[in-house]
PASEBA-1860 file (N, C-alpha, C; in nm, 3 decimals):
! residues 336
1> MSSKKLLI> 8.357/13.532/4.765/8.284/13.476/4.881/8.384/13.412/4.977 ~ 8.378/13.446/5.104/8.472/13.393/5.201/8.441/13.248/5.234 ~ 8.545/13.173/5.273/8.527/13.033/5.308/8.463/13.022/5.445 ~ 8.397/12.908/5.469/8.334/12.887/5.598/8.440/12.860/5.704 ~ 8.413/12.914/5.823/8.508/12.902/5.933/8.478/12.775/6.012 ~ 8.579/12.688/6.023/8.566/12.561/6.095/8.659/12.562/6.215 ~ 8.605/12.531/6.332/8.687/12.516/6.453/8.696/12.368/6.486 ~ 8.819/12.320/6.506/8.843/12.183/6.549/8.898/12.188/6.691
9> ISPAFHGY> 8.825/12.131/6.785/8.869/12.121/6.925/8.914/11.978/6.947 ~ 9.040/11.960/6.983/9.102/11.827/6.976/9.205/11.808/7.087 ~ 9.236/11.682/7.121/9.353/11.658/7.205/9.480/11.700/7.132 ~ 9.585/11.728/7.208/9.713/11.762/7.147/9.782/11.639/7.087 ~ 9.736/11.521/7.121/9.796/11.392/7.090/9.865/11.388/6.954 ~ 9.998/11.393/6.954/10.082/11.379/6.836/10.052/11.479/6.725 ~ 9.977/11.581/6.754/9.949/11.682/6.652/9.858/11.636/6.540 ~ 9.783/11.528/6.563/9.692/11.480/6.458/9.591/11.587/6.417
17> CYSIADGF> 9.556/11.674/6.511/9.457/11.776/6.481/9.499/11.864/6.364 ~ 9.629/11.887/6.349/9.676/11.972/6.239/9.665/11.899/6.104 ~ 9.689/11.770/6.106/9.673/11.693/5.983/9.526/11.684/5.943 ~ 9.439/11.666/6.042/9.295/11.664/6.015/9.251/11.801/5.963 ~ 9.302/11.907/6.025/9.268/12.042/5.981/9.310/12.064/5.836 ~ 9.425/12.013/5.799/9.473/12.030/5.661/9.379/11.961/5.562 ~ 9.325/11.844/5.602/9.229/11.776/5.516/9.108/11.863/5.487 ~ 9.059/11.935/5.589/8.943/12.024/5.570/8.982/12.152/5.497
25> AQLGYDVH> 9.105/12.198/5.519/9.151/12.316/5.445/9.152/12.288/5.294 ~ 9.185/12.164/5.257/9.182/12.127/5.115/9.041/12.130/5.058 ~ 8.941/12.124/5.146/8.801/12.136/5.102/8.756/12.282/5.094 ~ 8.845/12.373/5.133/8.811/12.515/5.125/8.772/12.580/5.255 ~ 8.780/12.508/5.366/8.745/12.567/5.496/8.858/12.656/5.548 ~ 8.820/12.758/5.621/8.912/12.839/5.700/8.917/12.773/5.838 ~ 9.023/12.695/5.864/9.025/12.604/5.979/9.105/12.666/6.094 ~ 9.047/12.657/6.213/9.114/12.697/6.337/9.119/12.576/6.430
33> VHRYDAFD> 9.231/12.559/6.499/9.251/12.443/6.586/9.273/12.488/6.729 ~ 9.204/12.422/6.822/9.230/12.442/6.966/9.256/12.308/7.029 ~ 9.375/12.294/7.090/9.412/12.170/7.160/9.376/12.190/7.308 ~ 9.269/12.126/7.349/9.213/12.155/7.481/9.299/12.104/7.597 ~ 9.387/12.009/7.572/9.469/11.954/7.680/9.617/11.987/7.663 ~ 9.648/12.087/7.582/9.788/12.122/7.556/9.845/12.207/7.669 ~ 9.971/12.183/7.700/10.044/12.265/7.796/10.174/12.309/7.728 ~ 10.167/12.419/7.657/10.281/12.467/7.579/10.370/12.556/7.664
41> GWQAKLRN> 10.499/12.531/7.657/10.594/12.610/7.733/10.618/12.552/7.871 ~ 10.733/12.585/7.928/10.771/12.522/8.055/10.680/12.565/8.170 ~ 10.629/12.688/8.166/10.542/12.734/8.275/10.411/12.656/8.278 ~ 10.352/12.634/8.159/10.227/12.558/8.152/10.249/12.413/8.192 ~ 10.364/12.357/8.151/10.395/12.219/8.189/10.413/12.206/8.339 ~ 10.480/12.304/8.399/10.500/12.302/8.544/10.366/12.314/8.616 ~ 10.277/12.402/8.567/10.146/12.416/8.629/10.068/12.284/8.623 ~ 10.078/12.216/8.509/10.010/12.087/8.494/10.058/11.988/8.599
49> KVQYEFPS> 10.189/11.983/8.618/10.245/11.889/8.716/10.203/11.924/8.858 ~ 10.217/12.053/8.892/10.196/12.096/9.031/10.048/12.102/9.068 ~ 9.965/12.157/8.978/9.825/12.180/9.012/9.736/12.060/8.982 ~ 9.772/11.979/8.882/9.682/11.874/8.839/9.736/11.733/8.862 ~ 9.856/11.703/8.808/9.906/11.565/8.817/9.948/11.527/8.959 ~ 10.027/11.613/9.024/10.079/11.579/9.156/9.967/11.562/9.259 ~ 9.867/11.651/9.265/9.756/11.628/9.359/9.684/11.496/9.334 ~ 9.669/11.458/9.206/9.603/11.332/9.175/9.681/11.214/9.229
57> KLGLDGRK> 9.815/11.223/9.223/9.898/11.115/9.277/9.884/11.103/9.429 ~ 9.848/11.214/9.493/9.832/11.213/9.639/9.689/11.178/9.680 ~ 9.605/11.146/9.582/9.467/11.111/9.613/9.373/11.228/9.616 ~ 9.423/11.347/9.580/9.338/11.465/9.575/9.276/11.477/9.436 ~ 9.180/11.567/9.421/9.104/11.574/9.296/9.165/11.678/9.201 ~ 9.285/11.648/9.152/9.349/11.736/9.056/9.282/11.734/8.921 ~ 9.218/11.623/8.888/9.154/11.611/8.756/9.043/11.713/8.739 ~ 8.964/11.737/8.844/8.854/11.832/8.835/8.905/11.972/8.804
65> AAERHATI> 9.016/12.008/8.865/9.074/12.140/8.838/9.119/12.151/8.694 ~ 9.179/12.043/8.643/9.222/12.041/8.503/9.104/12.053/8.409 ~ 8.995/11.985/8.442/8.875/11.990/8.357/8.815/12.130/8.356 ~ 8.812/12.195/8.471/8.759/12.332/8.478/8.841/12.426/8.391 ~ 8.973/12.413/8.401/9.062/12.498/8.321/9.040/12.472/8.171 ~ 9.029/12.345/8.132/9.010/12.311/7.990/8.876/12.364/7.939 ~ 8.772/12.355/8.021/8.639/12.402/7.981/8.638/12.553/7.962 ~ 8.693/12.625/8.057/8.696/12.772/8.048/8.772/12.818/7.924
73> TALRVLDE> 8.885/12.752/7.898/8.966/12.789/7.782/8.893/12.759/7.652 ~ 8.827/12.643/7.644/8.754/12.606/7.523/8.639/12.702/7.496 ~ 8.570/12.744/7.601/8.461/12.841/7.586/8.513/12.974/7.533 ~ 8.628/13.016/7.583/8.686/13.142/7.535/8.722/13.132/7.386 ~ 8.781/13.020/7.346/8.817/13.001/7.205/8.693/12.997/7.117 ~ 8.588/12.932/7.164/8.463/12.925/7.088/8.410/13.066/7.061 ~ 8.416/13.154/7.160/8.371/13.292/7.142/8.463/13.368/7.047 ~ 8.593/13.347/7.062/8.689/13.422/6.981/8.681/13.383/6.833
81> VNPDKLIV> 8.671/13.256/6.805/8.670/13.209/6.666/8.533/13.230/6.602 ~ 8.427/13.210/6.680/8.289/13.223/6.630/8.272/13.143/6.500 ~ 8.288/13.011/6.506/8.291/12.931/6.383/8.153/12.911/6.322 ~ 8.154/12.878/6.192/8.031/12.837/6.124/8.001/12.690/6.148 ~ 8.108/12.611/6.171/8.092/12.469/6.199/8.197/12.428/6.302 ~ 8.170/12.318/6.370/8.257/12.274/6.480/8.275/12.123/6.477 ~ 8.400/12.077/6.490/8.430/11.936/6.510/8.499/11.922/6.645 ~ 8.443/11.840/6.731/8.501/11.815/6.863/8.553/11.671/6.865
89> IKADTLGE> 8.683/11.656/6.889/8.747/11.524/6.890/8.775/11.484/7.034 ~ 8.719/11.371/7.074/8.730/11.317/7.211/8.671/11.416/7.312 ~ 8.754/11.501/7.372/8.706/11.614/7.454/8.614/11.574/7.568 ~ 8.629/11.455/7.623/8.539/11.413/7.730/8.574/11.476/7.864 ~ 8.678/11.557/7.869/8.710/11.630/7.992/8.647/11.769/7.994 ~ 8.581/11.807/7.886/8.513/11.936/7.884/8.380/11.924/7.957 ~ 8.346/12.025/8.035/8.229/12.017/8.121/8.098/12.050/8.051 ~ 7.990/12.041/8.127/7.856/12.064/8.073/7.839/12.207/8.020
97> DFWQKVAD> 7.909/12.303/8.078/7.898/12.441/8.031/7.940/12.453/7.885 ~ 8.040/12.376/7.848/8.086/12.382/7.709/7.978/12.329/7.615 ~ 7.924/12.212/7.645/7.825/12.151/7.556/7.698/12.234/7.550 ~ 7.660/12.296/7.660/7.541/12.381/7.659/7.563/12.504/7.571 ~ 7.683/12.560/7.578/7.715/12.677/7.496/7.713/12.640/7.348 ~ 7.766/12.525/7.314/7.765/12.480/7.175/7.622/12.463/7.125 ~ 7.538/12.401/7.207/7.398/12.381/7.169/7.325/12.515/7.154 ~ 7.353/12.608/7.242/7.288/12.739/7.237/7.324/12.816/7.111
105> RKIPYMLW> 7.444/12.795/7.060/7.489/12.869/6.941/7.421/12.819/6.814 ~ 7.366/12.697/6.820/7.292/12.639/6.706/7.377/12.633/6.579 ~ 7.505/12.595/6.596/7.590/12.574/6.479/7.604/12.424/6.456 ~ 7.622/12.380/6.333/7.642/12.237/6.307/7.771/12.190/6.375 ~ 7.762/12.077/6.446/7.883/12.024/6.509/7.879/11.871/6.511 ~ 7.998/11.813/6.522/8.017/11.669/6.526/8.107/11.633/6.643 ~ 8.083/11.517/6.701/8.173/11.459/6.801/8.241/11.340/6.738 ~ 8.375/11.342/6.736/8.453/11.236/6.671/8.532/11.160/6.776
113> LYDDLKRH> 8.508/11.030/6.785/8.579/10.942/6.878/8.677/10.857/6.798 ~ 8.806/10.884/6.812/8.901/10.796/6.744/8.968/10.700/6.843 ~ 8.888/10.660/6.942/8.923/10.553/7.034/8.792/10.491/7.083 ~ 8.801/10.379/7.156/8.681/10.310/7.201/8.603/10.394/7.303 ~ 8.471/10.377/7.305/8.387/10.450/7.400/8.427/10.419/7.544 ~ 8.471/10.296/7.573/8.507/10.259/7.710/8.626/10.339/7.761 ~ 8.702/10.402/7.672/8.814/10.485/7.713/8.775/10.633/7.723 ~ 8.647/10.661/7.711/8.594/10.795/7.726/8.503/10.801/7.848
121> LYTEEFLR> 8.469/10.923/7.888/8.376/10.942/7.998/8.232/10.955/7.950 ~ 8.210/10.943/7.820/8.076/10.957/7.764/7.993/10.830/7.786 ~ 7.861/10.848/7.782/7.767/10.736/7.785/7.692/10.732/7.652 ~ 7.625/10.621/7.624/7.545/10.612/7.503/7.429/10.713/7.509 ~ 7.379/10.739/7.628/7.273/10.839/7.642/7.322/10.976/7.598 ~ 7.445/11.011/7.636/7.503/11.139/7.593/7.518/11.143/7.442 ~ 7.564/11.033/7.382/7.584/11.030/7.237/7.453/11.049/7.161 ~ 7.344/11.003/7.218/7.214/11.023/7.152/7.176/11.170/7.142
129> EMPVVLSY> 7.233/11.252/7.230/7.202/11.396/7.228/7.287/11.472/7.126 ~ 7.390/11.408/7.073/7.477/11.473/6.975/7.412/11.473/6.837 ~ 7.425/11.582/6.760/7.368/11.582/6.625/7.435/11.480/6.533 ~ 7.568/11.463/6.546/7.642/11.365/6.468/7.753/11.307/6.555 ~ 7.763/11.174/6.558/7.872/11.106/6.628/7.950/11.024/6.526 ~ 8.082/11.037/6.528/8.169/10.962/6.439/8.256/10.869/6.522 ~ 8.272/10.746/6.477/8.360/10.651/6.547/8.460/10.591/6.450 ~ 8.581/10.568/6.501/8.686/10.508/6.421/8.666/10.357/6.401
137> ARSEAERF> 8.567/10.300/6.473/8.542/10.155/6.468/8.404/10.130/6.410 ~ 8.396/10.045/6.310/8.267/10.013/6.248/8.172/9.951/6.351 ~ 8.222/9.860/6.433/8.137/9.792/6.531/8.078/9.891/6.630 ~ 8.156/9.989/6.673/8.105/10.088/6.768/8.003/10.181/6.702 ~ 8.031/10.225/6.579/7.936/10.311/6.509/7.801/10.240/6.493 ~ 7.805/10.111/6.461/7.681/10.034/6.447/7.609/10.021/6.582 ~ 7.686/10.003/6.690/7.625/9.992/6.823/7.561/10.123/6.864 ~ 7.629/10.235/6.839/7.573/10.365/6.874/7.445/10.392/6.795
145> AAAGANAH> 7.447/10.358/6.665/7.329/10.379/6.581/7.212/10.295/6.630 ~ 7.241/10.171/6.670/7.134/10.084/6.721/7.076/10.137/6.851 ~ 7.156/10.214/6.925/7.111/10.272/7.051/7.040/10.406/7.031 ~ 7.030/10.449/6.905/6.954/10.570/6.877/7.036/10.693/6.843 ~ 7.167/10.681/6.833/7.251/10.795/6.797/7.263/10.807/6.645 ~ 7.284/10.928/6.598/7.314/10.951/6.456/7.463/10.927/6.437 ~ 7.500/10.801/6.431/7.641/10.761/6.433/7.688/10.713/6.297 ~ 7.815/10.742/6.266/7.874/10.706/6.137/8.016/10.656/6.159
153> YIPNGYDP> 8.060/10.572/6.068/8.193/10.511/6.074/8.290/10.594/5.990 ~ 8.392/10.649/6.056/8.500/10.721/5.988/8.632/10.659/6.034 ~ 8.692/10.574/5.952/8.819/10.514/5.994/8.929/10.619/6.006 ~ 9.035/10.584/6.074/9.150/10.672/6.086/9.216/10.691/5.950 ~ 9.315/10.778/5.944/9.383/10.805/5.818/9.526/10.850/5.845 ~ 9.585/10.918/5.745/9.723/10.965/5.764/9.745/11.091/5.681 ~ 9.855/11.158/5.709/9.890/11.284/5.645/10.006/11.262/5.549 ~ 9.981/11.261/5.417/10.089/11.235/5.322/10.196/11.343/5.320
161> KLAQLPTH> 10.164/11.464/5.370/10.263/11.570/5.373/10.376/11.542/5.471 ~ 10.351/11.452/5.567/10.454/11.415/5.664/10.535/11.294/5.620 ~ 10.496/11.232/5.510/10.553/11.103/5.470/10.666/11.122/5.369 ~ 10.777/11.179/5.415/10.894/11.192/5.330/10.970/11.059/5.326 ~ 11.012/11.019/5.206/11.080/10.891/5.193/11.214/10.895/5.266 ~ 11.251/10.788/5.337/11.376/10.785/5.415/11.498/10.782/5.325 ~ 11.608/10.836/5.377/11.733/10.836/5.300/11.813/10.708/5.320 ~ 11.780/10.630/5.424/11.849/10.503/5.446/11.757/10.406/5.517
169> RTEEIVFV> 11.791/10.279/5.513/11.712/10.174/5.576/11.793/10.105/5.685 ~ 11.722/10.053/5.783/11.785/9.971/5.886/11.729/9.829/5.874 ~ 11.787/9.739/5.949/11.737/9.601/5.953/11.654/9.576/6.078 ~ 11.610/9.683/6.142/11.535/9.670/6.266/11.385/9.656/6.240 ~ 11.321/9.584/6.331/11.175/9.583/6.339/11.138/9.680/6.451 ~ 11.059/9.781/6.420/11.035/9.888/6.517/10.890/9.893/6.560 ~ 10.870/9.948/6.679/10.736/9.980/6.726/10.742/10.119/6.787 ~ 10.652/10.207/6.742/10.641/10.342/6.795/10.503/10.356/6.858
177> GSRYENRV> 10.499/10.380/6.989/10.369/10.395/7.052/10.372/10.365/7.201 ~ 10.256/10.365/7.259/10.242/10.346/7.403/10.283/10.205/7.445 ~ 10.325/10.193/7.569/10.370/10.065/7.623/10.256/9.998/7.699 ~ 10.207/9.887/7.643/10.108/9.804/7.710/10.167/9.665/7.730 ~ 10.108/9.587/7.820/10.166/9.457/7.853/10.179/9.366/7.732 ~ 10.075/9.361/7.646/10.082/9.273/7.530/10.193/9.316/7.435 ~ 10.217/9.445/7.425/10.324/9.495/7.338/10.461/9.464/7.397 ~ 10.473/9.474/7.529/10.599/9.439/7.594/10.632/9.292/7.569
185> RMMEQLHA> 10.534/9.204/7.590/10.558/9.061/7.570/10.602/9.031/7.427 ~ 10.535/9.093/7.331/10.567/9.067/7.191/10.707/9.115/7.156 ~ 10.742/9.236/7.197/10.875/9.289/7.165/10.984/9.208/7.236 ~ 10.957/9.164/7.358/11.057/9.083/7.429/11.075/8.947/7.362 ~ 10.968/8.889/7.313/10.980/8.760/7.243/11.054/8.774/7.111 ~ 11.030/8.879/7.039/11.105/8.903/6.915/11.253/8.922/6.946 ~ 11.281/9.001/7.050/11.419/9.026/7.090/11.488/8.896/7.130 ~ 11.418/8.811/7.204/11.474/8.683/7.248/11.499/8.589/7.130
193> AGIPVRVY> 11.421/8.605/7.023/11.436/8.520/6.904/11.548/8.568/6.813 ~ 11.615/8.674/6.852/11.727/8.724/6.773/11.688/8.826/6.667 ~ 11.564/8.871/6.669/11.520/8.973/6.574/11.568/9.110/6.624 ~ 11.635/9.189/6.541/11.676/9.323/6.586/11.555/9.415/6.599 ~ 11.529/9.461/6.720/11.410/9.543/6.747/11.450/9.675/6.810 ~ 11.359/9.773/6.800/11.376/9.900/6.870/11.238/9.957/6.895 ~ 11.217/10.011/7.016/11.088/10.070/7.054/11.107/10.219/7.082 ~ 11.000/10.295/7.058/11.005/10.440/7.072/10.887/10.488/7.155
201> GRGWSHHP> 10.917/10.578/7.250/10.811/10.638/7.329/10.852/10.657/7.473 ~ 10.785/10.749/7.542/10.821/10.781/7.680/10.801/10.662/7.773 ~ 10.708/10.572/7.740/10.683/10.456/7.825/10.791/10.349/7.812 ~ 10.870/10.354/7.704/10.977/10.256/7.681/11.115/10.314/7.719 ~ 11.126/10.444/7.707/11.255/10.512/7.721/11.321/10.485/7.857 ~ 11.453/10.473/7.853/11.531/10.455/7.976/11.582/10.589/8.030 ~ 11.549/10.697/7.967/11.596/10.829/8.009/11.537/10.864/8.146 ~ 11.619/10.917/8.237/11.568/10.950/8.372/11.449/11.045/8.370
209> YDRLRMWE> 11.450/11.142/8.280/11.339/11.237/8.276/11.208/11.167/8.241 ~ 11.212/11.074/8.145/11.090/11.003/8.106/11.040/10.913/8.218 ~ 11.132/10.853/8.292/11.091/10.770/8.406/11.022/10.856/8.513 ~ 11.078/10.973/8.539/11.024/11.058/8.643/10.890/11.119/8.603 ~ 10.879/11.163/8.478/10.754/11.229/8.439/10.638/11.132/8.427 ~ 10.668/11.001/8.419/10.562/10.901/8.420/10.548/10.835/8.557 ~ 10.622/10.888/8.657/10.612/10.842/8.795/10.643/10.693/8.809 ~ 10.745/10.650/8.737/10.788/10.509/8.746/10.935/10.501/8.709
217> WKRPDLPA> 11.000/10.391/8.751/11.143/10.377/8.721/11.172/10.253/8.636 ~ 11.103/10.143/8.658/11.133/10.019/8.588/11.088/10.026/8.443 ~ 11.171/9.977/8.352/11.141/9.974/8.209/11.183/9.839/8.149 ~ 11.117/9.795/8.040/11.157/9.670/7.975/11.301/9.678/7.925 ~ 11.370/9.567/7.928/11.510/9.561/7.884/11.514/9.544/7.733 ~ 11.483/9.652/7.662/11.478/9.652/7.516/11.550/9.775/7.463 ~ 11.608/9.767/7.342/11.663/9.887/7.278/11.551/9.989/7.259 ~ 11.567/10.107/7.317/11.456/10.203/7.320/11.507/10.344/7.296
225> KRDIPLAQ> 11.417/10.426/7.241/11.441/10.568/7.220/11.327/10.647/7.284 ~ 11.349/10.775/7.300/11.250/10.862/7.363/11.136/10.893/7.267 ~ 11.039/10.972/7.315/10.930/11.020/7.231/10.986/11.092/7.109 ~ 10.920/11.075/6.996/10.959/11.146/6.876/10.834/11.209/6.814 ~ 10.849/11.324/6.748/10.734/11.387/6.683/10.677/11.297/6.574 ~ 10.553/11.323/6.536/10.485/11.239/6.438/10.562/11.230/6.307 ~ 10.613/11.342/6.258/10.687/11.340/6.131/10.810/11.251/6.142 ~ 10.879/11.254/6.257/10.996/11.169/6.275/10.955/11.023/6.289
233> AYQVQAGA> 10.840/10.998/6.352/10.790/10.862/6.362/10.762/10.804/6.224 ~ 10.709/10.887/6.135/10.689/10.844/5.997/10.823/10.801/5.935 ~ 10.926/10.882/5.957/11.059/10.851/5.902/11.116/10.722/5.959 ~ 11.106/10.707/6.091/11.160/10.589/6.158/11.095/10.461/6.106 ~ 10.962/10.463/6.095/10.890/10.343/6.052/10.911/10.315/5.904 ~ 10.924/10.420/5.824/10.949/10.400/5.682/11.089/10.346/5.658 ~ 11.185/10.387/5.742/11.322/10.344/5.723/11.356/10.211/5.785 ~ 11.264/10.154/5.863/11.289/10.025/5.927/11.261/9.910/5.831
241> AGALNIHG> 11.316/9.795/5.863/11.285/9.675/5.783/11.137/9.643/5.790 ~ 11.077/9.665/5.906/10.934/9.645/5.924/10.886/9.723/6.044 ~ 10.759/9.765/6.041/10.699/9.840/6.151/10.579/9.763/6.203 ~ 10.578/9.740/6.333/10.471/9.661/6.395/10.350/9.747/6.427 ~ 10.234/9.689/6.405/10.107/9.750/6.445/10.039/9.651/6.539 ~ 10.055/9.675/6.669/10.006/9.584/6.773/9.885/9.648/6.839 ~ 9.768/9.590/6.822/9.645/9.652/6.869/9.605/9.613/7.011 ~ 9.591/9.486/7.037/9.533/9.446/7.164/9.383/9.461/7.161
249> LQAGLAMR> 9.323/9.493/7.277/9.177/9.497/7.291/9.124/9.634/7.255 ~ 9.108/9.661/7.128/9.043/9.783/7.083/8.960/9.752/6.961 ~ 8.853/9.828/6.945/8.753/9.794/6.843/8.795/9.832/6.702 ~ 8.861/9.946/6.687/8.896/9.994/6.554/9.043/9.977/6.522 ~ 9.078/10.016/6.400/9.217/10.009/6.355/9.290/10.139/6.389 ~ 9.411/10.126/6.441/9.488/10.241/6.487/9.533/10.328/6.371 ~ 9.574/10.450/6.403/9.626/10.542/6.302/9.738/10.481/6.220 ~ 9.829/10.406/6.287/9.945/10.354/6.216/9.906/10.253/6.108
257> TFEVPGMN> 9.782/10.201/6.113/9.735/10.112/6.008/9.748/10.179/5.871 ~ 9.724/10.309/5.867/9.730/10.385/5.742/9.862/10.461/5.729 ~ 9.921/10.495/5.843/10.046/10.572/5.841/10.162/10.490/5.785 ~ 10.177/10.367/5.833/10.295/10.290/5.795/10.300/10.265/5.644 ~ 10.196/10.209/5.583/10.204/10.193/5.437/10.205/10.328/5.365 ~ 10.135/10.428/5.421/10.132/10.559/5.358/10.268/10.625/5.351 ~ 10.356/10.594/5.445/10.489/10.653/5.447/10.592/10.563/5.379 ~ 10.544/10.464/5.305/10.631/10.369/5.235/10.699/10.272/5.330
265> GLQLIDRP> 10.636/10.248/5.444/10.686/10.148/5.536/10.622/10.013/5.511 ~ 10.681/9.910/5.571/10.625/9.776/5.560/10.555/9.743/5.692 ~ 10.425/9.726/5.685/10.345/9.706/5.804/10.324/9.558/5.835 ~ 10.349/9.523/5.962/10.320/9.390/6.016/10.206/9.409/6.116 ~ 10.087/9.363/6.082/9.967/9.396/6.158/9.898/9.271/6.211 ~ 9.827/9.285/6.323/9.765/9.172/6.393/9.614/9.165/6.372 ~ 9.558/9.242/6.278/9.413/9.249/6.263/9.370/9.204/6.123 ~ 9.299/9.090/6.113/9.252/9.044/5.982/9.160/9.143/5.912
273> DVSEFYEV> 9.088/9.228/5.989/8.998/9.324/5.925/9.071/9.435/5.851 ~ 9.204/9.433/5.852/9.279/9.526/5.769/9.249/9.504/5.621 ~ 9.197/9.386/5.588/9.165/9.354/5.449/9.055/9.443/5.391 ~ 8.981/9.516/5.477/8.884/9.613/5.427/8.954/9.727/5.355 ~ 9.082/9.752/5.390/9.153/9.868/5.338/9.274/9.833/5.253 ~ 9.337/9.719/5.282/9.459/9.680/5.211/9.453/9.532/5.174 ~ 9.523/9.497/5.068/9.531/9.357/5.028/9.642/9.290/5.109 ~ 9.601/9.192/5.188/9.696/9.122/5.274/9.791/9.039/5.188
281> GSEVLLYT> 9.920/9.049/5.218/10.022/8.973/5.145/10.089/9.052/5.036 ~ 10.020/9.152/4.981/10.081/9.232/4.875/10.089/9.380/4.910 ~ 10.009/9.428/5.007/10.015/9.567/5.049/10.050/9.582/5.198 ~ 10.013/9.485/5.279/10.052/9.476/5.420/10.072/9.329/5.453 ~ 10.137/9.302/5.565/10.158/9.165/5.611/10.081/9.142/5.740 ~ 10.006/9.031/5.745/9.925/8.996/5.861/9.989/8.880/5.935 ~ 9.995/8.890/6.069/10.040/8.777/6.149/9.930/8.739/6.248 ~ 9.918/8.611/6.275/9.815/8.562/6.366/9.874/8.485/6.484
289> SMDELIEL> 10.006/8.471/6.487/10.072/8.403/6.599/10.213/8.456/6.612 ~ 10.274/8.431/6.726/10.410/8.477/6.749/10.508/8.409/6.655 ~ 10.491/8.280/6.634/10.579/8.207/6.543/10.571/8.264/6.402 ~ 10.447/8.296/6.360/10.429/8.352/6.226/10.496/8.489/6.216 ~ 10.485/8.569/6.320/10.547/8.701/6.318/10.699/8.689/6.310 ~ 10.757/8.599/6.386/10.902/8.582/6.383/10.948/8.544/6.243 ~ 10.878/8.452/6.178/10.916/8.410/6.043/10.900/8.524/5.943 ~ 10.792/8.602/5.956/10.773/8.716/5.867/10.885/8.819/5.886
297> CRRVIADP> 10.923/8.846/6.010/11.031/8.941/6.036/11.161/8.894/5.973 ~ 11.190/8.767/5.986/11.313/8.713/5.927/11.312/8.727/5.775 ~ 11.197/8.700/5.711/11.189/8.710/5.566/11.198/8.856/5.521 ~ 11.132/8.946/5.595/11.136/9.088/5.561/11.280/9.138/5.559 ~ 11.358/9.098/5.658/11.498/9.141/5.668/11.583/9.076/5.560 ~ 11.559/8.948/5.532/11.643/8.873/5.439/11.610/8.900/5.292 ~ 11.489/8.944/5.262/11.444/8.957/5.123/11.392/9.098/5.097 ~ 11.482/9.198/5.085/11.438/9.336/5.067/11.364/9.359/4.935
305> QWSDSIRE> 11.393/9.282/4.832/11.321/9.299/4.705/11.173/9.267/4.722 ~ 11.143/9.162/4.796/11.005/9.124/4.824/10.937/9.229/4.912 ~ 11.007/9.271/5.017/10.946/9.368/5.108/10.927/9.503/5.038 ~ 11.016/9.541/4.948/11.000/9.667/4.876/10.876/9.667/4.789 ~ 10.842/9.554/4.731/10.721/9.548/4.648/10.596/9.571/4.732 ~ 10.597/9.524/4.856/10.484/9.545/4.947/10.476/9.691/4.989 ~ 10.591/9.751/5.019/10.595/9.893/5.054/10.531/9.979/4.944 ~ 10.574/9.955/4.822/10.529/10.039/4.710/10.379/10.025/4.686
313> AGRRRSLA> 10.329/9.901/4.695/10.186/9.878/4.673/10.103/9.941/4.786 ~ 10.150/9.928/4.910/10.080/9.987/5.023/10.075/10.138/5.015 ~ 10.183/10.198/4.970/10.186/10.344/4.958/10.090/10.393/4.850 ~ 10.085/10.324/4.738/9.993/10.364/4.631/9.848/10.359/4.681 ~ 9.812/10.252/4.749/9.675/10.240/4.799/9.645/10.351/4.902 ~ 9.740/10.379/4.988/9.719/10.481/5.092/9.697/10.618/5.031 ~ 9.778/10.655/4.936/9.764/10.785/4.871/9.631/10.798/4.799 ~ 9.585/10.687/4.744/9.462/10.689/4.664/9.336/10.690/4.748
321> EHTFFHRA> 9.343/10.638/4.874/9.219/10.615/4.947/9.218/10.654/5.095 ~ 9.335/10.674/5.158/9.335/10.676/5.305/9.400/10.798/5.369 ~ 9.401/10.912/5.302/9.453/11.034/5.364/9.344/11.101/5.446 ~ 9.383/11.199/5.528/9.283/11.274/5.603/9.195/11.359/5.511 ~ 9.242/11.390/5.392/9.157/11.458/5.295/9.041/11.368/5.252 ~ 9.069/11.238/5.233/8.962/11.144/5.201/8.861/11.136/5.316 ~ 8.911/11.135/5.439/8.819/11.128/5.554/8.738/11.258/5.565 ~ 8.802/11.373/5.539/8.731/11.500/5.546/8.620/11.506/5.442
329> QKMDQLWV> 8.645/11.453/5.324/8.543/11.451/5.220/8.418/11.376/5.267 ~ 8.439/11.262/5.332/8.325/11.184/5.381/8.253/11.256/5.495 ~ 8.330/11.312/5.586/8.270/11.381/5.700/8.190/11.503/5.655 ~ 8.235/11.568/5.551/8.171/11.690/5.505/8.030/11.665/5.451 ~ 7.997/11.542/5.427/7.864/11.506/5.379/7.767/11.479/5.493 ~ 7.814/11.486/5.618/7.735/11.440/5.732/7.679/11.552/5.820 ~ 7.706/11.678/5.787/7.657/11.787/5.870/7.503/11.788/5.874 ~ 7.448/11.818/5.990/7.301/11.831/6.001/7.267/11.965/6.066
END
């Protein structure tokens, strides 16, 4: 008997779609992935800049053209794959034609939001029309359900196949991710306190290409590296003395909440609700103030035996409970 065909339509963002797909493949699905916002190759990247990004910078409606292209491509993939089931992740740039086609096909499908609703173009009214809505935040899933949606809480996870143990350690406290004001302030304060820090990502990088492609020149005066693939980010954070998880104003816990301990890294996190998944103090470290974070960073660097015990405990818990295979198992019970 052949396995059921599953299509995952997802953002290209760090290749998470492939890790999620692997979780479902372990359940026996024949999984196909379409990254609706991917621009592979230099020609596609140039088209994105010229046809979509540059007009938007000039006040023209480049976004609409990008949405039309993404919708047409997604519809073509839907026809080509002809899946038995469908998972759509984010995808708020896909037009009404796509959603109508999905509904007409009468196949089971889910919409998965692994970011806050306020960062999407969807409304609660739209979510009520979905057969299944998944949110990475418990509070948002409860709000959607109260508004009449068939909503469920699916926390983020990680891919253990990418978590190779590092061959060496540094004494740096690292942050890998997007540059927001609260993250800049925190990294600058750590740097000013004498903590060895390093940041990774196009928003932090001092490389001329990264400055130009983000249409800005000024960058924080911090030790910084360029964008790195997800597997390399796992290595960097695992090999650091500590890896920061700085959330800011978001409802759910970020992917790195599970990635850092899962890759044998030592996580310094700002969210008390991490205790739902890890034991604070023995599997992850929680900070509630800048002074507390500075002291934790100093101890992490000075006492590797203590920090190693936290790494090992966090990794065991992650492998046992927080991989994308665990998330796929839960999601697989929700089809309607």
